[in-house]
N, C-alpha and C positions, 0 to 999 in steps of 0.2 A: 735357423729353423729348417725343417725338412718339408719339401714340397711333396704333395701326394697326388696320386691319380686314382681313378676307379674304373672298373669294368663297365663297358657300355651295356645297357639293358634294352629290351624291346619296348619298354615303356617310354613315352615322350617325356615324362617327368624324371628329373634327376633322382637317383637313389638317395634315400635319407640316411645320414650317418646315425648308427645306433650308439656307437662309442666314439668319443673324441678325447684324444690326449692333446693338451696344450702346454707346451714348454715344460714337459715333465722331466725331472731329474731325480736320480737316486744315488746317494753316496753313503757309505757306512763310516768313513773316517774323515769326511769333510774335505778330502783332497781328490781321491780317485772317483771319477764319475762312472758308475756301473751303467747307468742310463743317462744320456747327456742331451738335454734340451729337445725332448721328443715331441714332435707334432705328428699325429696319426689319426685318420678317420677310418673307422670300420663300418661298413655299410650293411644294412639289414639284409639278411638272407645270403650273404656271401660266405665263401670258404677262404679264409685268409690264413696263410702260414707265415710264421715268424721263423726264419731260417738263419743259421749262423753257427760258428764254432763255439766251443765251450768258452764261457766268460764274455761273450759278445753283448749280453744284455737282454737277450730274447726271453729267457725264463723269468728274469726279474720283472720285465714288462708285463708278462702274463700274471705273475703273482700280485703285482700292484692292481691289475684289473680285477683279479679275484678277491682282493681285500686282505691277502695274507702278508703283504708288504705295504708300507705307506710311502708315498712319494716324498722326497726331500723338498721338492719345489714343483710348481706347476699345478695343473688341474686335470682331473679325469672326470668326464661326463658320461653317464649312461642315460640315453634319451635326454630328458630335460633336467635330470637330477645330477648335482655335483656329488660324487661318491667318495671323495678323498677320505672322509672320516666315517663313512658308513660301514658297519660291520659286515663280514662276508655273508652271513645268513639272511641279511635283508636286501641283498643285491639281486636276487632271483637269477643267479648264474650257476649253471652246472659245471662241475670240474671233474676231469678224469686224469689221474696221475699214472706215471709209468709203473708203479708197483701196485696199482689198482686200489690199495687201501681198503680192502674188504675186511669186515669183522669176522674173524675165524669162528667165533662162538655162535654166530647167527646163520640161519639158512639163507639161500639165495633170495627168497621172497622177503625175508626180514631185512636183509641188506638193502634191497631196492626200496623197501618201505621206510627206511630210516629217515630220509629227508621229510617225509610226510608225517612221521611220528613227532619229530621236533616241531613241526608246524601245527600239530594237534588236529589233524584232519580226522573226521569221523571214520569209524572202522569200515563201514560199507563202501564209502567213497575211496578210502585208501586201498582196499582189496581190489576194487575195479581198476584203479590207476596202476597198481602193481602188475595186474594181469595184462593190461594194455602195453605197459613198458616192456615186459618180458616177451610178449608176442612180437613186439617191434624188432627185437634183436634175436628172435627165434630161440628163446631160452625158457619158454613157458613150461616145458616138460621137466625142467630141472629146479622148479620152484622150491622143493623141499630138501634139496641137496646142500651139503656143506661146501664152502669154497675150496677146501683142501681136496675135495674129490672131483674138481673140475680141471680141465686142461688150461693152459695159459690163454688160448684164444677164447675159451668159454668164460674165464674170469674177466677178460677184457670186455666181453659183451655185457656181463653183469654190471661192471663198473659204469659202462655207458648207459645201461638202462636206469641205474640209480641217478645218473646225471640228468636224464631226460624225464623222469617220472613226475616232476612237479611243473612241467611245461615251462621251462626257463626261457628267457629272452635270448640267451646266449649260452653256448657250451664251449668251455675252454679245455684243451687237451695238451698235457705236457709230456711229450715223448711216450704216448700211450702204447706204441707198438715195439718199443725198444727191447723188451724182454723176450720177444717172439723170434722163432727161427725165420730164415729168409723166405721160405715158401709161404708160411702162414702169414708173415708180415705183408707180403704182396697181396695175398687173398683178402686180408682185412682192410688194406688200403682201398680196394675196389668196393668192399661192403660199406665202409664209412662214407665214401663218395656217393654211393647209391642212396644210403640213408639220409645224407644231407639233402640230396635232390628231392627225395620224397617228403621230408619234413619241412623244408624251407627255413629251418632255424639257422641263425648265424653261428658258424663254427670258427674258432680261433685255435690254431694248431701250432705247437712248438716242436721243432725237430732240427737236428744237425744233418739229417739225411737228405741230400739234394734230390734223389730220385723220388722220395716220398712227396716232397714239396712240388715237384713238377707234375707228378701223377695226379695229385688230389686237388690242387688249389685252383681257385679263380684268380687270386692275386698272391704274390709272395713279397714279403718285406725281408730283404737281406740285411742282417745286422753285422756290424763289426765295430769294436771299441765303443760300444754304447750308443751308436748312431745307426740309423737306417741309411745304407749306402744306395739302395734302389728299392722302389716299391712299384711293382708293375705286374701285368699279366705274365703268365709263364712263358708264352712264346716270345714276347718282347724281352723278357729278362734273359733268355737264352741267346737269342739272335742279336740283340742290341744292348749289351751291357753298358752301363754308364761309366764304369771305371775298371781298372785292373783287378781290384778286390773282388768285384762281382764276377768278372770274366773267369777268374781263376778258381772261384769257389763253386760256381754253378756249372756243372758239366765238365767234360774233359777239354783240355786246351793245350795247344803248343805255343810256347812263348819265345819270341825272338827279340833280343835287346839290340838297340842301336842308337843312332843320333839323328835328329830331325834335320833334313837338308833341304826340304821344299815344302811350302804351304800352298794349298790350292783349294780355297773355299772349305767345303766339308771334308776334304781329303788332305793327306800329307804324305810325304815320302821319308823313309829312314834308310840310312846306310848301316849295314851290319859290319861287324869287325873284319869279316873276310872280304869286304868290298861289294857284296851283293846289295842291291837296292830294292826295297819293297814299298808298294803303295797301298794305302788303306784309308778307311774312314777315321778322321781325327776326333779326339774327345772335345776339341774346341778350345782347350786351355793351353795347348802346346805352342811353343815359339821356336824359331830357328836355333839350332845347336843344342836344344834340350835333349837330355837323355830320355829315351822312350822305350816302351815295350809294346810289341805288336802281338796280337793273339789271334790264332786261327784254329777253329774246331777241326779235329782230325778227320771228320767225315766230309769236310769242305775242301780237302786237299786231294788232288788227282795225281796218280802216277801216270806219266806220259811217255809216249814214244818220242824220240828226238825230233821226228817230223812234225810234231804238233806244237812247236814252240810258240806259234803266233796265236794260239787259242786262249791264252791267259795273260793277264797283266803282270802277274808275279810268277817268276820262275826261279827254281833253286836246283842247282846240280849238287847231288848229295851222294853219300856212300851207303849202300844197303848194309844193315846190321843183322837183324834176325826177324823171324816171323813167329807170332804167338797166336795159338788157336784159342778162340773165346766161345766156341759153341755155335753162336749165330753169326759170327763174323771173324775175320782175321785182323790182327794188328801188325802192320809192317813197320819195323823200327828203322830209323835212318840216323846217320851222323852228318853233322855240318861243322866245319872248323870254327872254333870259338863259341860253340853252343852245346848245351846238354843234349843228349839223344832225344829225338821226338818221334811221333808215330802217326800213321795214317790208318784209318779204318776202311776195310774193303769187304765186300760180300764174298761168301765162300766160293761162289762160282765166277768171280772176277778173273779173267784170263791173265791179269798181271801177276797172279800168284805163281803161275807156272814158270814165268820168266824171272821171278825174284831169286836172286842168288847172293848170299852174304858176301860182302867185299866188292860187289860190282858197283859201277857208277850208274846212277839213275837220275831222271829228271822229274821234278814235281812242279805242279802249277796250281794256282788258286786265284780267285778274283779279288780285286780291291774291295768290292762290296762286302765280302765275307772276311775281311782282315781289319780288325779294330786296333787302333793305336792310341795308347794312353801314356801319361807322364810316368 
């Protein structure tokens, strides 16, 4: 079973789970588990992102919650209702897909009104609800326009208005920004987060884009092989990953492989193939002589003058490789015998850039606190 955590709130009362997955599994062939024994609580009013690579189980989890897929085992609860067999239109859940799924023969207003039409809402109430939903996403002036005459960002807003128009308990979004260009995608991330804050509705968002997850979410569930590898706040997920899968999927990482040679409470030490020894926080499941990988974020590594050797617990003498300009920072690449090239992020005005010369020997340092060691 997967242990869950939740974001602390200002209220003295614990947040109430709106959705509960209990032992949920999904298989199509009776052998391969697409989702494997999933336990997950989703709390009222939170923005939860399901993050993972293709085939990790995140989208299948969302589709089971929406009602478009049925679990093979386990239970899914929405509030006090068991919804395993409940049809999608009775779940009071809004859904936004990557392709928006707008009806081309309907106007913007008719598209947004569609969920109310199938619910047989009176015409005057429906018109008022559509107007409110379009104003919410700043699309009221486009009510009479056809979807084909809208930009990708505008179509995304219409799809969101349609998901919100019937006041759902929950809004599910499956890669809704995937078809947009980078600049518009980043703008829409901010808009979605602001809208979530204004409405207070529970959002569940699926993506394989780690920057989207870190930018928008209260909590992130990292999926791999049908299981949640870690469920946590974004800062904890980035700074304190539970395992190598999470460390390598969320954010940039430098990985050093070696063998465990010392255990020391929450810390351990590994020897690298070239004889270097590094100390870091242990995952807790490591034993002496285990093969291990240590992970260090590139912004946590410092390029040092040789006189500063005593300032860091971990030191590496490396060979400078090349410098790459990234607009807001530089990435300095280094080589270490027995390892793939790795890099350090530095600010554009960092004086170390002027002394960086490909082929020269340099010294790097980083703390044990910012070095995580996993099996």
